[in-house]
N, CA, C and O atoms as a Tinker XYZ file with bonds, in Angstrom:
   272  protein
     1  N    -62.565000  -51.533000   67.431000    73     2
     2  CA   -61.577000  -52.588000   67.411000    64     1     3
     3  C    -61.104000  -52.742000   65.967000    63     2     4     5
     4  O    -61.893000  -53.011000   65.062000    81     3
     5  N    -59.810000  -52.565000   65.779000    73     3     6
     6  CA   -59.222000  -52.732000   64.454000    64     5     7
     7  C    -58.431000  -54.023000   64.416000    63     6     8     9
     8  O    -57.470000  -54.194000   65.165000    81     7
     9  N    -58.833000  -54.926000   63.549000    73     7    10
    10  CA   -58.142000  -56.197000   63.367000    64     9    11
    11  C    -57.764000  -56.281000   61.908000    63    10    12    13
    12  O    -58.628000  -56.286000   61.032000    81    11
    13  N    -56.471000  -56.349000   61.648000    73    11    14
    14  CA   -56.045000  -56.449000   60.252000    64    13    15
    15  C    -55.625000  -57.883000   59.935000    63    14    16    17
    16  O    -55.656000  -58.759000   60.799000    81    15
    17  N    -55.241000  -58.100000   58.707000    73    15    18
    18  CA   -54.913000  -59.457000   58.258000    64    17    19
    19  C    -53.691000  -60.009000   58.989000    63    18    20    21
    20  O    -53.604000  -61.219000   59.195000    81    19
    21  N    -52.754000  -59.162000   59.382000    73    19    22
    22  CA   -51.573000  -59.634000   60.118000    64    21    23
    23  C    -51.981000  -60.188000   61.481000    63    22    24    25
    24  O    -51.403000  -61.167000   61.954000    81    23
    25  N    -52.979000  -59.560000   62.114000    73    23    26
    26  CA   -53.462000  -60.070000   63.399000    64    25    27
    27  C    -54.116000  -61.437000   63.229000    63    26    28    29
    28  O    -53.910000  -62.336000   64.045000    81    27
    29  N    -54.897000  -61.591000   62.178000    73    27    30
    30  CA   -55.561000  -62.878000   61.913000    64    29    31
    31  C    -54.519000  -63.961000   61.661000    63    30    32    33
    32  O    -54.642000  -65.075000   62.170000    81    31
    33  N    -53.496000  -63.637000   60.877000    73    31    34
    34  CA   -52.429000  -64.608000   60.602000    64    33    35
    35  C    -51.714000  -65.001000   61.882000    63    34    36    37
    36  O    -51.419000  -66.177000   62.094000    81    35
    37  N    -51.434000  -64.025000   62.737000    73    35    38
    38  CA   -50.737000  -64.319000   63.995000    64    37    39
    39  C    -51.613000  -65.177000   64.904000    63    38    40    41
    40  O    -51.114000  -66.110000   65.533000    81    39
    41  N    -52.913000  -64.876000   64.983000    73    39    42
    42  CA   -53.805000  -65.683000   65.818000    64    41    43
    43  C    -53.913000  -67.101000   65.293000    63    42    44    45
    44  O    -53.977000  -68.049000   66.076000    81    43
    45  N    -53.934000  -67.257000   63.983000    73    43    46
    46  CA   -54.010000  -68.596000   63.392000    64    45    47
    47  C    -52.755000  -69.398000   63.716000    63    46    48    49
    48  O    -52.841000  -70.583000   64.039000    81    47
    49  N    -51.590000  -68.759000   63.631000    73    47    50
    50  CA   -50.337000  -69.454000   63.926000    64    49    51
    51  C    -50.247000  -69.847000   65.399000    63    50    52    53
    52  O    -49.686000  -70.891000   65.730000    81    51
    53  N    -50.792000  -69.022000   66.275000    73    51    54
    54  CA   -50.735000  -69.298000   67.707000    64    53    55
    55  C    -51.875000  -70.193000   68.177000    63    54    56    57
    56  O    -51.877000  -70.628000   69.329000    81    55
    57  N    -52.841000  -70.474000   67.312000    73    55    58
    58  CA   -53.968000  -71.319000   67.683000    64    57    59
    59  C    -55.057000  -70.589000   68.441000    63    58    60    61
    60  O    -55.882000  -71.225000   69.098000    81    59
    61  N    -55.080000  -69.251000   68.366000    73    59    62
    62  CA   -56.054000  -68.456000   69.110000    64    61    63
    63  C    -57.200000  -67.938000   68.246000    63    62    64    65
    64  O    -58.069000  -67.225000   68.748000    81    63
    65  N    -57.221000  -68.278000   66.973000    73    63    66
    66  CA   -58.236000  -67.712000   66.083000    64    65    67
    67  C    -59.642000  -68.173000   66.458000    63    66    68    69
    68  O    -60.574000  -67.369000   66.456000    81    67
    69  N    -59.806000  -69.438000   66.775000    73    67    70
    70  CA   -61.127000  -69.948000   67.127000    64    69    71
    71  C    -61.653000  -69.263000   68.390000    63    70    72    73
    72  O    -62.819000  -68.872000   68.446000    81    71
    73  N    -60.800000  -69.118000   69.397000    73    71    74
    74  CA   -61.216000  -68.455000   70.635000    64    73    75
    75  C    -61.589000  -66.999000   70.366000    63    74    76    77
    76  O    -62.539000  -66.487000   70.958000    81    75
    77  N    -60.850000  -66.325000   69.477000    73    75    78
    78  CA   -61.156000  -64.939000   69.137000    64    77    79
    79  C    -62.513000  -64.831000   68.453000    63    78    80    81
    80  O    -63.315000  -63.961000   68.791000    81    79
    81  N    -62.769000  -65.712000   67.496000    73    79    82
    82  CA   -64.047000  -65.667000   66.777000    64    81    83
    83  C    -65.215000  -66.006000   67.698000    63    82    84    85
    84  O    -66.286000  -65.409000   67.582000    81    83
    85  N    -65.021000  -66.951000   68.605000    73    83    86
    86  CA   -66.076000  -67.275000   69.558000    64    85    87
    87  C    -66.351000  -66.103000   70.493000    63    86    88    89
    88  O    -67.503000  -65.850000   70.847000    81    87
    89  N    -65.301000  -65.385000   70.898000    73    87    90
    90  CA   -65.512000  -64.243000   71.783000    64    89    91
    91  C    -66.245000  -63.115000   71.064000    63    90    92    93
    92  O    -66.993000  -62.367000   71.694000    81    91
    93  N    -66.040000  -62.983000   69.760000    73    91    94
    94  CA   -66.790000  -61.981000   69.000000    64    93    95
    95  C    -68.274000  -62.321000   68.953000    63    94    96    97
    96  O    -69.123000  -61.430000   68.905000    81    95
    97  N    -68.578000  -63.611000   68.968000    73    95    98
    98  CA   -69.977000  -64.050000   68.935000    64    97    99
    99  C    -70.597000  -64.058000   70.334000    63    98   100   101
   100  O    -71.776000  -64.379000   70.485000    81    99
   101  N    -69.811000  -63.706000   71.356000    73    99   102
   102  CA   -70.332000  -63.662000   72.716000    64   101   103
   103  C    -70.308000  -64.995000   73.424000    63   102   104   105
   104  O    -70.957000  -65.158000   74.457000    81   103
   105  N    -69.576000  -65.948000   72.893000    73   103   106
   106  CA   -69.480000  -67.264000   73.524000    64   105   107
   107  C    -68.134000  -67.411000   74.200000    63   106   108   109
   108  O    -67.149000  -66.812000   73.769000    81   107
   109  N    -68.089000  -68.200000   75.250000    73   107   110
   110  CA   -66.851000  -68.450000   75.972000    64   109   111
   111  C    -66.155000  -69.658000   75.359000    63   110   112   113
   112  O    -66.769000  -70.715000   75.212000    81   111
   113  N    -64.884000  -69.516000   74.999000    73   111   114
   114  CA   -64.162000  -70.671000   74.454000    64   113   115
   115  C    -64.036000  -71.773000   75.495000    63   114   116   117
   116  O    -63.820000  -71.499000   76.675000    81   115
   117  N    -64.171000  -73.014000   75.057000    73   115   118
   118  CA   -64.037000  -74.150000   75.963000    64   117   119
   119  C    -62.564000  -74.448000   76.190000    63   118   120   121
   120  O    -61.697000  -73.900000   75.510000    81   119
   121  N    -62.292000  -75.312000   77.141000    73   119   122
   122  CA   -60.920000  -75.701000   77.437000    64   121   123
   123  C    -60.391000  -76.608000   76.337000    63   122   124   125
   124  O    -61.128000  -77.032000   75.447000    81   123
   125  N    -59.121000  -76.891000   76.417000    73   123   126
   126  CA   -58.466000  -77.731000   75.419000    64   125   127
   127  C    -59.116000  -79.112000   75.391000    63   126   128   129
   128  O    -59.262000  -79.759000   76.428000    81   127
   129  N    -59.500000  -79.555000   74.206000    73   127   130
   130  CA   -60.172000  -80.847000   74.073000    64   129   131
   131  C    -59.199000  -81.974000   73.781000    63   130   132   133
   132  O    -59.618000  -83.112000   73.570000    81   131
   133  N    -57.914000  -81.680000   73.765000    73   131   134
   134  CA   -56.925000  -82.712000   73.486000    64   133   135
   135  C    -56.531000  -83.495000   74.727000    63   134   136   137
   136  O    -55.717000  -84.414000   74.642000    81   135
   137  N    -57.089000  -83.151000   75.868000    73   135   138
   138  CA   -56.768000  -83.894000   77.082000    64   137   139
   139  C    -57.456000  -85.256000   77.049000    63   138   140   141
   140  O    -58.582000  -85.379000   76.568000    81   139
   141  N    -56.785000  -86.254000   77.554000    73   139   142
   142  CA   -57.344000  -87.598000   77.551000    64   141   143
   143  C    -58.328000  -87.750000   78.713000    63   142   144   145
   144  O    -58.050000  -87.316000   79.830000    81   143
   145  N    -59.468000  -88.363000   78.444000    73   143   146
   146  CA   -60.422000  -88.569000   79.539000    64   145   147
   147  C    -59.896000  -89.605000   80.520000    63   146   148   149
   148  O    -59.044000  -90.427000   80.184000    81   147
   149  N    -60.420000  -89.548000   81.738000    73   147   150
   150  CA   -60.010000  -90.521000   82.747000    64   149   151
   151  C    -60.507000  -91.909000   82.354000    63   150   152   153
   152  O    -61.560000  -92.061000   81.734000    81   151
   153  N    -59.719000  -92.917000   82.732000    73   151   154
   154  CA   -60.121000  -94.282000   82.425000    64   153   155
   155  C    -61.301000  -94.675000   83.312000    63   154   156   157
   156  O    -61.271000  -94.440000   84.520000    81   155
   157  N    -62.329000  -95.265000   82.731000    73   155   158
   158  CA   -63.456000  -95.690000   83.564000    64   157   159
   159  C    -63.069000  -96.903000   84.403000    63   158   160   161
   160  O    -62.305000  -97.751000   83.942000    81   159
   161  N    -63.577000  -96.997000   85.607000    73   159   162
   162  CA   -63.235000  -98.154000   86.443000    64   161   163
   163  C    -63.984000  -99.401000   85.952000    63   162   164   165
   164  O    -65.206000  -99.389000   85.810000    81   163
   165  N    -63.236000 -100.463000   85.700000    73   163   166
   166  CA   -63.848000 -101.708000   85.257000    64   165   167
   167  C    -64.059000 -102.676000   86.416000    63   166   168   169
   168  O    -64.808000 -103.645000   86.289000    81   167
   169  N    -63.410000 -102.421000   87.530000    73   167   170
   170  CA   -63.449000 -103.373000   88.639000    64   169   171
   171  C    -64.658000 -103.086000   89.533000    63   170   172   173
   172  O    -64.766000 -102.015000   90.132000    81   171
   173  N    -65.544000 -104.044000   89.607000    73   171   174
   174  CA   -66.680000 -103.983000   90.521000    64   173   175
   175  C    -66.601000 -105.251000   91.368000    63   174   176   177
   176  O    -66.928000 -106.333000   90.880000    81   175
   177  N    -66.177000 -105.140000   92.616000    73   175   178
   178  CA   -66.015000 -106.340000   93.431000    64   177   179
   179  C    -67.366000 -106.984000   93.751000    63   178   180   181
   180  O    -68.245000 -106.355000   94.342000    81   179
   181  N    -67.514000 -108.250000   93.350000    73   179   182
   182  CA   -68.726000 -109.019000   93.661000    64   181   183
   183  C    -68.313000 -110.451000   93.961000    63   182   184   185
   184  O    -67.468000 -111.018000   93.268000    81   183
   185  N    -68.898000 -111.022000   94.975000    73   183   186
   186  CA   -68.586000 -112.409000   95.316000    64   185   187
   187  C    -69.128000 -113.328000   94.218000    63   186   188   189
   188  O    -70.256000 -113.169000   93.750000    81   187
   189  N    -68.303000 -114.280000   93.828000    73   187   190
   190  CA   -68.706000 -115.254000   92.820000    64   189   191
   191  C    -68.609000 -114.735000   91.406000    63   190   192   193
   192  O    -68.999000 -115.444000   90.478000    81   191
   193  N    -68.114000 -113.542000   91.198000    73   191   194
   194  CA   -68.002000 -112.976000   89.856000    64   193   195
   195  C    -66.709000 -113.434000   89.206000    63   194   196   197
   196  O    -65.875000 -114.072000   89.848000    81   195
   197  N    -66.546000 -113.113000   87.949000    73   195   198
   198  CA   -65.312000 -113.430000   87.247000    64   197   199
   199  C    -64.156000 -112.719000   87.950000    63   198   200   201
   200  O    -64.360000 -111.655000   88.534000    81   199
   201  N    -62.953000 -113.281000   87.905000    73   199   202
   202  CA   -61.809000 -112.617000   88.526000    64   201   203
   203  C    -61.548000 -111.249000   87.897000    63   202   204   205
   204  O    -61.879000 -111.004000   86.736000    81   203
   205  N    -60.956000 -110.381000   88.682000    73   203   206
   206  CA   -60.656000 -109.036000   88.212000    64   205   207
   207  C    -59.752000 -109.095000   86.977000    63   206   208   209
   208  O    -58.781000 -109.852000   86.950000    81   207
   209  N    -60.069000 -108.304000   85.972000    73   207   210
   210  CA   -59.265000 -108.268000   84.757000    64   209   211
   211  C    -59.691000 -109.270000   83.720000    63   210   212   213
   212  O    -59.059000 -109.350000   82.667000    81   211
   213  N    -60.739000 -110.046000   83.965000    73   211   214
   214  CA   -61.221000 -111.001000   82.978000    64   213   215
   215  C    -62.686000 -110.710000   82.676000    63   214   216   217
   216  O    -63.365000 -110.005000   83.423000    81   215
   217  N    -63.145000 -111.258000   81.591000    73   215   218
   218  CA   -64.532000 -111.078000   81.198000    64   217   219
   219  C    -64.999000 -112.354000   80.508000    63   218   220   221
   220  O    -64.187000 -113.043000   79.891000    81   219
   221  N    -66.277000 -112.684000   80.596000    73   219   222
   222  CA   -66.755000 -113.899000   79.977000    64   221   223
   223  C    -66.670000 -113.864000   78.459000    63   222   224   225
   224  O    -66.465000 -114.904000   77.833000    81   223
   225  N    -66.823000 -112.693000   77.857000    73   223   226
   226  CA   -66.722000 -112.575000   76.404000    64   225   227
   227  C    -66.326000 -111.143000   76.061000    63   226   228   229
   228  O    -66.452000 -110.238000   76.886000    81   227
   229  N    -65.858000 -110.953000   74.865000    73   227   230
   230  CA   -65.467000 -109.617000   74.445000    64   229   231
   231  C    -64.054000 -109.289000   74.894000    63   230   232   233
   232  O    -63.329000 -110.161000   75.372000    81   231
   233  N    -63.668000 -108.043000   74.741000    73   231   234
   234  CA   -62.300000 -107.663000   75.110000    64   233   235
   235  C    -62.095000 -107.692000   76.617000    63   234   236   237
   236  O    -63.007000 -107.405000   77.392000    81   235
   237  N    -60.908000 -108.035000   77.005000    73   235   238
   238  CA   -60.573000 -108.096000   78.423000    64   237   239
   239  C    -60.210000 -106.705000   78.916000    63   238   240   241
   240  O    -59.312000 -106.076000   78.357000    81   239
   241  N    -60.886000 -106.207000   79.949000    73   239   242
   242  CA   -60.533000 -104.892000   80.466000    64   241   243
   243  C    -59.191000 -104.950000   81.192000    63   242   244   245
   244  O    -58.802000 -106.010000   81.682000    81   243
   245  N    -58.487000 -103.835000   81.267000    73   243   246
   246  CA   -57.212000 -103.838000   81.979000    64   245   247
   247  C    -57.439000 -103.986000   83.475000    63   246   248   249
   248  O    -58.473000 -103.551000   83.982000    81   247
   249  N    -56.500000 -104.588000   84.192000    73   247   250
   250  CA   -56.648000 -104.699000   85.641000    64   249   251
   251  C    -56.660000 -103.321000   86.280000    63   250   252   253
   252  O    -56.023000 -102.390000   85.786000    81   251
   253  N    -57.385000 -103.198000   87.378000    73   251   254
   254  CA   -57.558000 -101.886000   88.001000    64   253   255
   255  C    -56.402000 -101.517000   88.916000    63   254   256   257
   256  O    -56.230000 -100.338000   89.226000    81   255
   257  N    -55.616000 -102.464000   89.352000    73   255   258
   258  CA   -54.474000 -102.168000   90.204000    64   257   259
   259  C    -54.789000 -102.217000   91.689000    63   258   260   261
   260  O    -53.872000 -102.205000   92.511000    81   259
   261  N    -56.080000 -102.272000   92.056000    73   259   262
   262  CA   -56.426000 -102.356000   93.471000    64   261   263
   263  C    -57.091000 -103.679000   93.811000    63   262   264   265
   264  O    -57.775000 -103.793000   94.828000    81   263
   265  N    -56.893000 -104.672000   92.967000    73   263   266
   266  CA   -57.502000 -105.976000   93.193000    64   265   267
   267  C    -56.708000 -106.764000   94.221000    63   266   268   269
   268  O    -55.485000 -106.643000   94.288000    81   267
   269  N    -57.391000 -107.567000   95.019000    73   267   270
   270  CA   -56.669000 -108.369000   96.013000    64   269   271
   271  C    -55.896000 -109.508000   95.380000    63   270   272
   272  O    -55.237000 -110.273000   96.084000    81   271
């Protein structure tokens, strides 16, 4: 395998250099980490609990959208 400096420059510009170096080490590159994680559900329906979207103290969680 011949890799010259022009190939390294091109991989760096395209964002593939890390995946190339990991593949040389025998590791599989992970997926893109820039994806946003799913929002955790804050709504737990319980009788007598605080209304949905409110909290006794601290920051107020966003409403879940499926509250009655």
